mmCIF file as gemmi writes it, N, C-alpha and C atoms, coordinates in Angstrom:
data_model
loop_
_atom_site.group_PDB
_atom_site.id
_atom_site.type_symbol
_atom_site.label_atom_id
_atom_site.label_alt_id
_atom_site.label_comp_id
_atom_site.label_asym_id
_atom_site.label_entity_id
_atom_site.label_seq_id
_atom_site.pdbx_PDB_ins_code
_atom_site.Cartn_x
_atom_site.Cartn_y
_atom_site.Cartn_z
_atom_site.occupancy
_atom_site.B_iso_or_equiv
_atom_site.pdbx_formal_charge
_atom_site.auth_seq_id
_atom_site.auth_asym_id
_atom_site.pdbx_PDB_model_num
ATOM 1 N N . UNK Axp A 1 ? 1.714 -2.469 7.496 1 0 ? 1 A 1
ATOM 2 C CA . UNK Axp A 1 ? 0.301 -2.692 7.322 1 0 ? 1 A 1
ATOM 3 C C . UNK Axp A 1 ? 0.022 -2.947 5.823 1 0 ? 1 A 1
ATOM 4 N N . UNK Axp A 2 ? 0.691 -2.148 4.956 1 0 ? 2 A 1
ATOM 5 C CA . UNK Axp A 2 ? 0.486 -2.286 3.506 1 0 ? 2 A 1
ATOM 6 C C . UNK Axp A 2 ? 1.011 -3.684 3.024 1 0 ? 2 A 1
ATOM 7 N N . UNK Axp A 3 ? 1.992 -4.13 3.706 1 0 ? 3 A 1
ATOM 8 C CA . UNK Axp A 3 ? 2.506 -5.542 3.259 1 0 ? 3 A 1
ATOM 9 C C . UNK Axp A 3 ? 1.562 -6.604 3.47 1 0 ? 3 A 1
ATOM 10 N N . UNK Axp A 4 ? 0.554 -6.386 4.326 1 0 ? 4 A 1
ATOM 11 C CA . UNK Axp A 4 ? -0.553 -7.423 4.577 1 0 ? 4 A 1
ATOM 12 C C . UNK Axp A 4 ? -1.75 -7.037 3.756 1 0 ? 4 A 1
ATOM 13 N N . UNK Axp A 5 ? -2.158 -5.823 3.76 1 0 ? 5 A 1
ATOM 14 C CA . UNK Axp A 5 ? -3.422 -5.408 3.13 1 0 ? 5 A 1
ATOM 15 C C . UNK Axp A 5 ? -3.41 -5.443 1.634 1 0 ? 5 A 1
ATOM 16 N N . UNK Axp A 6 ? -2.29 -4.99 0.955 1 0 ? 6 A 1
ATOM 17 C CA . UNK Axp A 6 ? -2.24 -4.881 -0.414 1 0 ? 6 A 1
ATOM 18 C C . UNK Axp A 6 ? -2.347 -6.204 -1.103 1 0 ? 6 A 1
ATOM 19 N N . UNK Axp A 7 ? -1.54 -7.254 -0.696 1 0 ? 7 A 1
ATOM 20 C CA . UNK Axp A 7 ? -1.761 -8.56 -1.334 1 0 ? 7 A 1
ATOM 21 C C . UNK Axp A 7 ? -3.146 -9.171 -1.062 1 0 ? 7 A 1
ATOM 22 N N . UNK Axp A 8 ? -3.73 -8.912 0.083 1 0 ? 8 A 1
ATOM 23 C CA . UNK Axp A 8 ? -5.056 -9.471 0.342 1 0 ? 8 A 1
ATOM 24 C C . UNK Axp A 8 ? -6.139 -8.813 -0.503 1 0 ? 8 A 1
ATOM 25 N N . UNK Axp A 9 ? -6.028 -7.457 -0.57 1 0 ? 9 A 1
ATOM 26 C CA . UNK Axp A 9 ? -7.085 -6.789 -1.395 1 0 ? 9 A 1
ATOM 27 C C . UNK Axp A 9 ? -6.929 -6.943 -2.931 1 0 ? 9 A 1
ATOM 28 N N . UNK Axp A 10 ? -5.684 -7.266 -3.292 1 0 ? 10 A 1
ATOM 29 C CA . UNK Axp A 10 ? -5.474 -7.461 -4.773 1 0 ? 10 A 1
ATOM 30 C C . UNK Axp A 10 ? -5.514 -8.977 -5.151 1 0 ? 10 A 1
ATOM 31 N N . UNK Axp A 11 ? -5.918 -9.862 -4.272 1 0 ? 11 A 1
ATOM 32 C CA . UNK Axp A 11 ? -5.971 -11.23 -4.436 1 0 ? 11 A 1
ATOM 33 C C . UNK Axp A 11 ? -4.566 -11.772 -4.884 1 0 ? 11 A 1
ATOM 34 N N . UNK Axp A 12 ? -3.505 -11.28 -4.345 1 0 ? 12 A 1
ATOM 35 C CA . UNK Axp A 12 ? -2.105 -11.765 -4.617 1 0 ? 12 A 1
ATOM 36 C C . UNK Axp A 12 ? -1.467 -11.216 -5.902 1 0 ? 12 A 1
ATOM 37 N N . UNK Axp A 13 ? -2.196 -10.369 -6.701 1 0 ? 13 A 1
ATOM 38 C CA . UNK Axp A 13 ? -1.606 -9.929 -7.884 1 0 ? 13 A 1
ATOM 39 C C . UNK Axp A 13 ? -0.572 -8.837 -7.659 1 0 ? 13 A 1
ATOM 40 N N . UNK Axp A 14 ? -0.648 -8.125 -6.601 1 0 ? 14 A 1
ATOM 41 C CA . UNK Axp A 14 ? 0.341 -7.051 -6.26 1 0 ? 14 A 1
ATOM 42 C C . UNK Axp A 14 ? 1.113 -7.512 -4.98 1 0 ? 14 A 1
ATOM 43 N N . UNK Axp A 15 ? 2.435 -7.492 -5.156 1 0 ? 15 A 1
ATOM 44 C CA . UNK Axp A 15 ? 3.259 -7.857 -3.979 1 0 ? 15 A 1
ATOM 45 C C . UNK Axp A 15 ? 3.989 -6.5 -3.66 1 0 ? 15 A 1
ATOM 46 N N . UNK Axp A 16 ? 4.407 -6.439 -2.421 1 0 ? 16 A 1
ATOM 47 C CA . UNK Axp A 16 ? 5.163 -5.206 -1.937 1 0 ? 16 A 1
ATOM 48 C C . UNK Axp A 16 ? 6.578 -5.418 -1.774 1 0 ? 16 A 1
ATOM 49 N N . UNK Axp A 17 ? 7.408 -4.469 -2.293 1 0 ? 17 A 1
ATOM 50 C CA . UNK Axp A 17 ? 8.824 -4.465 -2.236 1 0 ? 17 A 1
ATOM 51 C C . UNK Axp A 17 ? 9.254 -4.465 -0.767 1 0 ? 17 A 1
ATOM 52 N N . UNK Axp A 18 ? 10.487 -4.95 -0.547 1 0 ? 18 A 1
ATOM 53 C CA . UNK Axp A 18 ? 11.029 -4.859 0.824 1 0 ? 18 A 1
ATOM 54 C C . UNK Axp A 18 ? 11.126 -3.477 1.263 1 0 ? 18 A 1
ATOM 55 N N . UNK Axp A 19 ? 11.083 -3.309 2.621 1 0 ? 19 A 1
ATOM 56 C CA . UNK Axp A 19 ? 10.879 -1.949 3.176 1 0 ? 19 A 1
ATOM 57 C C . UNK Axp A 19 ? 12.008 -0.975 2.831 1 0 ? 19 A 1
ATOM 58 N N . UNK Axp A 20 ? 13.236 -1.344 2.898 1 0 ? 20 A 1
ATOM 59 C CA . UNK Axp A 20 ? 14.348 -0.437 2.583 1 0 ? 20 A 1
ATOM 60 C C . UNK Axp A 20 ? 14.987 -0.714 1.233 1 0 ? 20 A 1
ATOM 61 N N . UNK Axp A 21 ? 14.309 -1.396 0.297 1 0 ? 21 A 1
ATOM 62 C CA . UNK Axp A 21 ? 14.897 -1.717 -0.975 1 0 ? 21 A 1
ATOM 63 C C . UNK Axp A 21 ? 14.92 -0.378 -1.795 1 0 ? 21 A 1
ATOM 64 N N . UNK Axp A 22 ? 15.841 -0.271 -2.652 1 0 ? 22 A 1
ATOM 65 C CA . UNK Axp A 22 ? 16.022 0.888 -3.45 1 0 ? 22 A 1
ATOM 66 C C . UNK Axp A 22 ? 15.71 0.479 -4.958 1 0 ? 22 A 1
ATOM 67 N N . UNK Axp A 23 ? 14.517 0.094 -5.212 1 0 ? 23 A 1
ATOM 68 C CA . UNK Axp A 23 ? 14.18 -0.345 -6.563 1 0 ? 23 A 1
ATOM 69 C C . UNK Axp A 23 ? 13.99 0.787 -7.509 1 0 ? 23 A 1
ATOM 70 N N . UNK Axp A 24 ? 14.184 0.505 -8.813 1 0 ? 24 A 1
ATOM 71 C CA . UNK Axp A 24 ? 13.952 1.476 -9.83 1 0 ? 24 A 1
ATOM 72 C C . UNK Axp A 24 ? 12.952 0.946 -10.865 1 0 ? 24 A 1
ATOM 73 N N . UNK Axp A 25 ? 12.55 1.855 -11.739 1 0 ? 25 A 1
ATOM 74 C CA . UNK Axp A 25 ? 11.618 1.433 -12.828 1 0 ? 25 A 1
ATOM 75 C C . UNK Axp A 25 ? 10.189 1.374 -12.47 1 0 ? 25 A 1
ATOM 76 N N . UNK Axp A 26 ? 9.852 2.07 -11.392 1 0 ? 26 A 1
ATOM 77 C CA . UNK Axp A 26 ? 8.36 2.104 -11.037 1 0 ? 26 A 1
ATOM 78 C C . UNK Axp A 26 ? 7.675 3.31 -11.679 1 0 ? 26 A 1
ATOM 79 N N . UNK Axp A 27 ? 6.452 3.126 -12.037 1 0 ? 27 A 1
ATOM 80 C CA . UNK Axp A 27 ? 5.697 4.212 -12.546 1 0 ? 27 A 1
ATOM 81 C C . UNK Axp A 27 ? 5.203 5.196 -11.476 1 0 ? 27 A 1
ATOM 82 N N . UNK Axp A 28 ? 4.438 6.197 -11.881 1 0 ? 28 A 1
ATOM 83 C CA . UNK Axp A 28 ? 4.05 7.238 -10.943 1 0 ? 28 A 1
ATOM 84 C C . UNK Axp A 28 ? 3.166 6.731 -9.809 1 0 ? 28 A 1
ATOM 85 N N . UNK Axp A 29 ? 2.532 5.622 -9.992 1 0 ? 29 A 1
ATOM 86 C CA . UNK Axp A 29 ? 1.686 4.895 -8.997 1 0 ? 29 A 1
ATOM 87 C C . UNK Axp A 29 ? 2.42 4.008 -8.094 1 0 ? 29 A 1
ATOM 88 N N . UNK Axp A 30 ? 3.782 3.861 -8.369 1 0 ? 30 A 1
ATOM 89 C CA . UNK Axp A 30 ? 4.539 3.011 -7.549 1 0 ? 30 A 1
ATOM 90 C C . UNK Axp A 30 ? 4.566 1.595 -7.861 1 0 ? 30 A 1
ATOM 91 N N . UNK Axp A 31 ? 4.124 1.285 -9.116 1 0 ? 31 A 1
ATOM 92 C CA . UNK Axp A 31 ? 3.969 -0.153 -9.527 1 0 ? 31 A 1
ATOM 93 C C . UNK Axp A 31 ? 4.962 -0.403 -10.647 1 0 ? 31 A 1
ATOM 94 N N . UNK Axp A 32 ? 5.394 -1.703 -10.641 1 0 ? 32 A 1
ATOM 95 C CA . UNK Axp A 32 ? 6.27 -2.224 -11.662 1 0 ? 32 A 1
ATOM 96 C C . UNK Axp A 32 ? 5.667 -3.589 -12.123 1 0 ? 32 A 1
ATOM 97 N N . UNK Axp A 33 ? 5.536 -3.757 -13.432 1 0 ? 33 A 1
ATOM 98 C CA . UNK Axp A 33 ? 5.08 -5.073 -13.954 1 0 ? 33 A 1
ATOM 99 C C . UNK Axp A 33 ? 6.14 -6.119 -13.811 1 0 ? 33 A 1
ATOM 100 N N . UNK Axp A 34 ? 5.743 -7.325 -13.415 1 0 ? 34 A 1
ATOM 101 C CA . UNK Axp A 34 ? 6.672 -8.469 -13.326 1 0 ? 34 A 1
ATOM 102 C C . UNK Axp A 34 ? 6.405 -9.481 -14.354 1 0 ? 34 A 1
ATOM 103 N N . UNK Axp A 35 ? 7.232 -10.393 -14.535 1 0 ? 35 A 1
ATOM 104 C CA . UNK Axp A 35 ? 7.14 -11.466 -15.61 1 0 ? 35 A 1
ATOM 105 C C . UNK Axp A 35 ? 5.974 -12.427 -15.339 1 0 ? 35 A 1
ATOM 106 N N . UNK Axp A 36 ? 5.575 -12.567 -14.099 1 0 ? 36 A 1
ATOM 107 C CA . UNK Axp A 36 ? 4.452 -13.537 -13.757 1 0 ? 36 A 1
ATOM 108 C C . UNK Axp A 36 ? 3.132 -12.915 -13.788 1 0 ? 36 A 1
ATOM 109 N N . UNK Axp A 37 ? 2.924 -11.848 -14.612 1 0 ? 37 A 1
ATOM 110 C CA . UNK Axp A 37 ? 1.657 -11.157 -14.714 1 0 ? 37 A 1
ATOM 111 C C . UNK Axp A 37 ? 1.195 -10.577 -13.393 1 0 ? 37 A 1
ATOM 112 N N . UNK Axp A 38 ? 2.096 -10.23 -12.591 1 0 ? 38 A 1
ATOM 113 C CA . UNK Axp A 38 ? 1.805 -9.52 -11.329 1 0 ? 38 A 1
ATOM 114 C C . UNK Axp A 38 ? 2.453 -8.213 -11.281 1 0 ? 38 A 1
ATOM 115 N N . UNK Axp A 39 ? 2.317 -7.524 -10.222 1 0 ? 39 A 1
ATOM 116 C CA . UNK Axp A 39 ? 2.932 -6.175 -10.031 1 0 ? 39 A 1
ATOM 117 C C . UNK Axp A 39 ? 3.649 -6.142 -8.744 1 0 ? 39 A 1
ATOM 118 N N . UNK Axp A 40 ? 4.638 -5.269 -8.661 1 0 ? 40 A 1
ATOM 119 C CA . UNK Axp A 40 ? 5.429 -5.039 -7.534 1 0 ? 40 A 1
ATOM 120 C C . UNK Axp A 40 ? 5.226 -3.578 -7.045 1 0 ? 40 A 1
ATOM 121 N N . UNK Axp A 41 ? 4.8 -3.357 -5.842 1 0 ? 41 A 1
ATOM 122 C CA . UNK Axp A 41 ? 4.561 -1.975 -5.258 1 0 ? 41 A 1
ATOM 123 C C . UNK Axp A 41 ? 5.814 -1.519 -4.568 1 0 ? 41 A 1
ATOM 124 N N . UNK Axp A 42 ? 6.206 -0.295 -4.861 1 0 ? 42 A 1
ATOM 125 C CA . UNK Axp A 42 ? 7.424 0.273 -4.27 1 0 ? 42 A 1
ATOM 126 C C . UNK Axp A 42 ? 7.293 0.475 -2.785 1 0 ? 42 A 1
ATOM 127 N N . UNK Axp A 43 ? 8.383 0.467 -2.078 1 0 ? 43 A 1
ATOM 128 C CA . UNK Axp A 43 ? 8.31 0.595 -0.666 1 0 ? 43 A 1
ATOM 129 C C . UNK Axp A 43 ? 7.872 1.948 -0.212 1 0 ? 43 A 1
ATOM 130 N N . UNK Axp A 44 ? 8.227 3.006 -0.942 1 0 ? 44 A 1
ATOM 131 C CA . UNK Axp A 44 ? 7.716 4.323 -0.601 1 0 ? 44 A 1
ATOM 132 C C . UNK Axp A 44 ? 6.225 4.487 -0.763 1 0 ? 44 A 1
ATOM 133 N N . UNK Axp A 45 ? 5.64 3.906 -1.775 1 0 ? 45 A 1
ATOM 134 C CA . UNK Axp A 45 ? 4.18 3.988 -1.982 1 0 ? 45 A 1
ATOM 135 C C . UNK Axp A 45 ? 3.482 3.062 -0.963 1 0 ? 45 A 1
ATOM 136 N N . UNK Axp A 46 ? 4.101 1.994 -0.59 1 0 ? 46 A 1
ATOM 137 C CA . UNK Axp A 46 ? 3.493 1.146 0.5 1 0 ? 46 A 1
ATOM 138 C C . UNK Axp A 46 ? 3.508 1.872 1.853 1 0 ? 46 A 1
ATOM 139 N N . UNK Axp A 47 ? 4.589 2.623 2.097 1 0 ? 47 A 1
ATOM 140 C CA . UNK Axp A 47 ? 4.576 3.429 3.33 1 0 ? 47 A 1
ATOM 141 C C . UNK Axp A 47 ? 3.519 4.427 3.311 1 0 ? 47 A 1
ATOM 142 N N . UNK Axp A 48 ? 3.33 5.137 2.134 1 0 ? 48 A 1
ATOM 143 C CA . UNK Axp A 48 ? 2.271 6.131 2.07 1 0 ? 48 A 1
ATOM 144 C C . UNK Axp A 48 ? 0.881 5.536 2.195 1 0 ? 48 A 1
ATOM 145 N N . UNK Axp A 49 ? 0.597 4.32 1.637 1 0 ? 49 A 1
ATOM 146 C CA . UNK Axp A 49 ? -0.644 3.713 1.772 1 0 ? 49 A 1
ATOM 147 C C . UNK Axp A 49 ? -0.905 3.261 3.231 1 0 ? 49 A 1
ATOM 148 N N . UNK Axp A 50 ? 0.119 2.893 3.918 1 0 ? 50 A 1
ATOM 149 C CA . UNK Axp A 50 ? -0.074 2.48 5.347 1 0 ? 50 A 1
ATOM 150 C C . UNK Axp A 50 ? -0.446 3.681 6.131 1 0 ? 50 A 1
ATOM 151 N N . UNK Axp A 51 ? 0.226 4.834 5.925 1 0 ? 51 A 1
ATOM 152 C CA . UNK Axp A 51 ? -0.039 6.107 6.649 1 0 ? 51 A 1
ATOM 153 C C . UNK Axp A 51 ? -1.456 6.549 6.364 1 0 ? 51 A 1
ATOM 154 N N . UNK Axp A 52 ? -1.801 6.488 5.067 1 0 ? 52 A 1
ATOM 155 C CA . UNK Axp A 52 ? -3.194 6.815 4.644 1 0 ? 52 A 1
ATOM 156 C C . UNK Axp A 52 ? -4.205 5.959 5.321 1 0 ? 52 A 1
ATOM 157 N N . UNK Axp A 53 ? -4.006 4.682 5.421 1 0 ? 53 A 1
ATOM 158 C CA . UNK Axp A 53 ? -4.898 3.766 6.129 1 0 ? 53 A 1
ATOM 159 C C . UNK Axp A 53 ? -5.099 4.157 7.558 1 0 ? 53 A 1
ATOM 160 N N . UNK Axp A 54 ? -4.052 4.514 8.278 1 0 ? 54 A 1
ATOM 161 C CA . UNK Axp A 54 ? -4.177 4.856 9.68 1 0 ? 54 A 1
ATOM 162 C C . UNK Axp A 54 ? -4.82 6.274 9.857 1 0 ? 54 A 1
ATOM 163 N N . UNK Axp A 55 ? -4.595 7.106 8.984 1 0 ? 55 A 1
ATOM 164 C CA . UNK Axp A 55 ? -5.291 8.429 8.994 1 0 ? 55 A 1
ATOM 165 C C . UNK Axp A 55 ? -6.798 8.235 8.792 1 0 ? 55 A 1
ATOM 166 N N . UNK Axp A 56 ? -7.154 7.38 7.875 1 0 ? 56 A 1
ATOM 167 C CA . UNK Axp A 56 ? -8.58 7.111 7.668 1 0 ? 56 A 1
ATOM 168 C C . UNK Axp A 56 ? -9.201 6.386 8.865 1 0 ? 56 A 1
ATOM 169 N N . UNK Axp A 57 ? -8.439 5.567 9.48 1 0 ? 57 A 1
ATOM 170 C CA . UNK Axp A 57 ? -8.96 4.912 10.726 1 0 ? 57 A 1
ATOM 171 C C . UNK Axp A 57 ? -9.12 5.953 11.825 1 0 ? 57 A 1
ATOM 172 N N . UNK Axp A 58 ? -8.23 6.896 11.952 1 0 ? 58 A 1
ATOM 173 C CA . UNK Axp A 58 ? -8.333 8.037 12.926 1 0 ? 58 A 1
ATOM 174 C C . UNK Axp A 58 ? -9.584 8.865 12.66 1 0 ? 58 A 1
ATOM 175 N N . UNK Axp A 59 ? -9.809 9.137 11.384 1 0 ? 59 A 1
ATOM 176 C CA . UNK Axp A 59 ? -10.99 9.959 11.02 1 0 ? 59 A 1
ATOM 177 C C . UNK Axp A 59 ? -12.253 9.17 11.32 1 0 ? 59 A 1
ATOM 178 N N . UNK Axp A 60 ? -12.298 7.943 10.997 1 0 ? 60 A 1
ATOM 179 C CA . UNK Axp A 60 ? -13.486 7.103 11.329 1 0 ? 60 A 1
ATOM 180 C C . UNK Axp A 60 ? -13.731 7.065 12.829 1 0 ? 60 A 1
ATOM 181 N N . UNK Axp A 61 ? -12.652 6.889 13.584 1 0 ? 61 A 1
ATOM 182 C CA . UNK Axp A 61 ? -12.852 6.857 15.041 1 0 ? 61 A 1
ATOM 183 C C . UNK Axp A 61 ? -13.334 8.153 15.542 1 0 ? 61 A 1
ATOM 184 N N . UNK Axp A 62 ? -12.762 9.263 15.156 1 0 ? 62 A 1
ATOM 185 C CA . UNK Axp A 62 ? -13.237 10.586 15.573 1 0 ? 62 A 1
ATOM 186 C C . UNK Axp A 62 ? -14.661 10.843 15.198 1 0 ? 62 A 1
ATOM 187 N N . UNK Axp A 63 ? -14.978 10.39 13.979 1 0 ? 63 A 1
ATOM 188 C CA . UNK Axp A 63 ? -16.354 10.63 13.466 1 0 ? 63 A 1
ATOM 189 C C . UNK Axp A 63 ? -17.312 9.849 14.383 1 0 ? 63 A 1
ATOM 190 N N . UNK Axp A 64 ? -16.962 8.574 14.753 1 0 ? 64 A 1
ATOM 191 C CA . UNK Axp A 64 ? -17.848 7.783 15.493 1 0 ? 64 A 1
ATOM 192 C C . UNK Axp A 64 ? -17.927 8.212 16.937 1 0 ? 64 A 1
ATOM 193 N N . UNK Axp A 65 ? -16.915 8.65 17.532 1 0 ? 65 A 1
ATOM 194 C CA . UNK Axp A 65 ? -16.975 9.101 18.977 1 0 ? 65 A 1
ATOM 195 C C . UNK Axp A 65 ? -17.43 10.528 19.206 1 0 ? 65 A 1
ATOM 196 N N . UNK Axp A 66 ? -17.241 11.351 18.213 1 0 ? 66 A 1
ATOM 197 C CA . UNK Axp A 66 ? -17.653 12.797 18.34 1 0 ? 66 A 1
ATOM 198 C C . UNK Axp A 66 ? -19.046 12.956 17.793 1 0 ? 66 A 1
ATOM 199 N N . UNK Axp A 67 ? -19.56 11.993 17.085 1 0 ? 67 A 1
ATOM 200 C CA . UNK Axp A 67 ? -20.952 12.094 16.588 1 0 ? 67 A 1
ATOM 201 C C . UNK Axp A 67 ? -21.121 13.008 15.351 1 0 ? 67 A 1
ATOM 202 N N . UNK Axp A 68 ? -20.138 12.964 14.477 1 0 ? 68 A 1
ATOM 203 C CA . UNK Axp A 68 ? -20.264 13.834 13.22 1 0 ? 68 A 1
ATOM 204 C C . UNK Axp A 68 ? -21.196 13.193 12.312 1 0 ? 68 A 1
């Protein structure tokens, strides 16, 4: 999910690393600056963002159906 949403929401400035790549040199946010003035998001952070997206979708669904 993050492999699709992150590049769309960042207008192509952030690309996502391959899922099982073992990259190094990422900052605490999971980003690494590239030579083409873009950024690369680590696979671990992209997995976390995808899980966070689905948790927020579940919360929104529960709030809408339960009437919170």
